Every structure is written in C-alpha cells, then in structure tokens.
N, C-alpha and C positions, 0 to 999 in steps of 0.2 A: 222167522222169529220162533223162538221156543214158546211152548205152551205156558211155562211158568212166568215168562216175561210178559206175555199178553195178559195173564191173570193178574199179575201185580199192577199193570197199567189200568186194567178195568177196576180193580179195587181202589186204586188211587183216585180215578175219575169219580167213582161212586161216593167216596168220602168227601171229596171237594164239592160235588153236587149237593150232597146232603147238608153240609155245613153252610153253603151259600144259600140254600133254600130256607133253612131255619133262621139265618141272620136276616134275610129279607123280610121275614114275617114280623120281626121285632124292630125293624128300622124306624118306623114312624108310628107312634101310638096316638099322638095328638093331631087333630085335623087343623089345618091353617084356614083362617077366615079370608074372605075376599079382600078386606081392608088390610090385613097383614101382608098379603102378597102384592097388592097393586097400589095401595094408598098409604103405606108406611104406618099402618095402625099399630096400636099397642096390644100385647107386648111385641116389641120389634124383633124381627128375624135377624137383621144385621144391625150392628152398632155403627154409627157414622165414624169415619176416620177423622182423627185430629188433623187440623190444617196448620202448616207452618206459615207464620205471618212475617218472618224475617228475623234479623238479628236485633237483640236488645242492646248488647255491647259486645266486646271482643270475646267474652266467655259464655254468654247466654243467648239462646234464641227463644223466640216467642211461638207458642203453640196454642191454637184455639181449639178447645175441646167442647163438643156439643153432644149431649146425651139426653136420654129421656128424662132423667132426674136432675142433671146439673149441667150448667153451661158456664165456661170461664175462659179467661186468657191467662195462660200459665207461662212463667219464665223458667226455662230449663237450662241447667248447667250442662254445657256440651260435653264436658269431660266425665262428670259423675252421673249425670242423668237426674240429679236432684231437682225436684219441681217446687216452685213457689207460686201461689196464686197471686197474680198481679191485679186482675179485675174479675170479681165474682158477679157475673151478669144476673144471676138469680137474685142476689141481695139488692142490686140496683133496680131490678124490675119491680120490686115491692114498692119503691118510691116513685117509679115512673108510671105505674099502672093507672093511677087516677087521671093522669094527663093523657093517657092513651098512647104512650110510647113504649118501646121495647129496646133495651140496651143493645141487643144484637143488630138493631136497625139504625144505629148511629151512622152518620155520613162522614165523620172525621173524629179522631181522637187526638188530643194534644200530645206533643212530643214527650212530655213527662208523665203521661197517662193519668193526669189529674182532672181531665174534663172531656166531655163528648159534645159534639155538635149534632143537632137534629134539624130536619126540615119537615114542616107540617103545614099544609095549605099555603105554600109559598112564603112562609115566615120561618126565621131561624130561631132556634132555642139552644141554650147551653146548659148542660148538666155538670155541676161541680161534684166530682167524686169525693173530694175531701170534706165537703160540707153537706153532701146529699141534698142539694138544692137545684131545682130547675128554674131557669130564668128565660123569659122571652126576650130576644134581642131586637127583632123587627116586628112591626105591626102595620103593614100597609098592603095595598093591592098589587104592588109590583112584585114580580117574580125574582127572588134572589137565587143566583146560580154560582157554582164553583166556590163555595166558601172554604177558606183555609185558615186554620188558627196560626198565629205567629209562633215562633219557636219557644218563646217564654209562656205561651198560653194566655196572654193578657189582651190580645187583639184578634180580631177576625177580619179578614179581607174577603170581599165577595163582589160580584158583579150583578147589577140589576138590569133586567131586560129593557126597561124603559129609560134608564139613566146611565150614568157613568160608573166607573170603578169606585168602590167605597172601602174605607178602612174604619172599623169601629173599635174603640177601646173598650175592653170588657169591663174595666172599672166603672165606666159610665153606665153601662147597660145591665150589669149584673154584679153580684157580690164578689168581692175579691177572693181569689182562690187562695 
C-alpha cells in the first residue's frame, strides 16, 4: 500500500473515533431510577403498545390504548385510520372509584358497548355506560362464574358453584339501559 492511502485511512479512523467518542459523552444526560427501569415507574421509558381487540364491523377494528395519562377503547377505520373513542375508561373510572372498581378490570362488555360486568367478592355488578350507573346484580354467598351478557345486553347468564345455571333479566336487577 502506498503511504498516502495509509495516511487517508488513519485520518478517516481518527475522525470516526473522535466523533463517536463525543457522541457517547452526550448520549444520556438524565439518570434513570430503579423504578423506571424495573417497576414501570413514571415517567415511563417505554409507552405501552395498543392492543387490537377485534373487529367492530366490516370497516372498523377496536384498539385498546393504555397510557400514563389516558386509557380508552378506540374504534379505528381500517381504510383511513380515523379514530373514534368508543369507551373512555378514565371518565368511567371517576364514577366507579367510590365502589372500588376500575373500568379496565371489567369481566365482560355488552355487544353494543353500553354496559360492563364486574365481579367483586363473588357477586356480579353491572355498569351502564349510557346512564353512568352501577347496579349490584347478585348478593349471596355463592360464587357466580362465567357470566355472559345477552346480545341485547338486557340479560346475564351465569353459573353458581352451589346451584344450577341462572338467567337474570337486567330489567329486574338494574335500571334499563
């Protein structure tokens, strides 16, 4: 190799080393806390990814978004990407806080997204999204399992561990949606 080629390679390596050294010095100014790294503390390093919940209809899919400030179920147009908030969990949580529930912890949502089922201490509760009201459906010592709302959201079917299959009409046990 010629001397000029060796010199140009050395100069190139020196420049690259110099730049990378200086970039490394300014890469991280802020120290991360133990909570941020291992316990998902605030402010968060990574944002949670939205979760696709399925199809709403032929043109829209459902996306569950959870962030440090806002949590919602969003209807997204598959062609345009336009988003419409279907359920604002934060707004619902204001009404559920006193009862000790969180909208994200629902066990079922009605097909028309007008109500949510909750289970607390082996009793079932129904929250009407249209009326912003929580109603207790069962109040006994038996454990209710596998509750499923009817397609029209007016009934709940469930099984009690000590008894048989039950079908409750929501009109009887709660306010009409």
